[in-house]
N, C-alpha and C positions, 0 to 999 in steps of 0.2 A: 631285518636288516636295515641300515641307514648307510648312505654314501653321500657325502659332500661333493658338489659339482660347482661349476661356474657360478658367478654372481650370485652367491651366498644361498644357494638352491641346495635342497637334498632331496635324494631319491630314498623312498621311503617303502619298503616291503613288509607287508603285514603278514599275519599268520596264514591267512586264508588266500595268500599270494596276490592279493591287489596291490597295485603299485600306485603310488602317488608322489606327486612333486611338491614340494613345500618351500615358499618363499620366506626367509627369515628377514629380509630387509624391513618388512613393516614393524618389527618388534623392537628394532634401534631406536624408535621415536618413542613406542609404547612402554617399554622399560629400558631404563639406563644400563642396567647390567648386561644387556645383550649387545650393547656397544664394544664390549670386548671381544665379540667375535670377529669385529673387523681386522682384527690380529689375525691374518690368514694361517697361521700355525696353528691357532687355537680353534679356530672354526673346522680346519681339516681334523681336528682330534676327536669329532663327535662319536659316541658309541651307544649301542642300545643298552638301558641300565639292566640291572642283574637281573630283575624280576620280569623284564620284557614289557612293561607297561609305559613306556617312553623311552626317549634319548637324553643323553646328558653329555656335557661338555667338561664340567668339573662340579665340584660340591655346591656351586651357587648358580649354574646355568643348566636348565632342563625344561624339557617338554613333555607333556602328557601325551599318550597316544590318541587320547580323546582330541586334543589339540591339532595334531597331526593328521587325523581321520577326518575331521569335521571341515577343516580350512585348506587340506592340501588339494590339489588338482589331481584327479583320476588320470593315469595313464593307461593304465591297462586292468581290467578286472580277471578275477580266478576263471 
């Protein structure tokens, strides 16, 4: 599961019930396509992709589960 929260952060719940917080802001400078997420309505439209291997906002903006797992800050473990 994924939930957008304030300041361009996401709360991500993994299949093993580990919960991580992921900050999108560093991606704004790294990849220009992520700057579109500054439009708050688009940022809030985040969903888990249909296979569950990541998240997406549209056909051009997505993140893999590995990125979220490796670079997210753990809030709670299973």
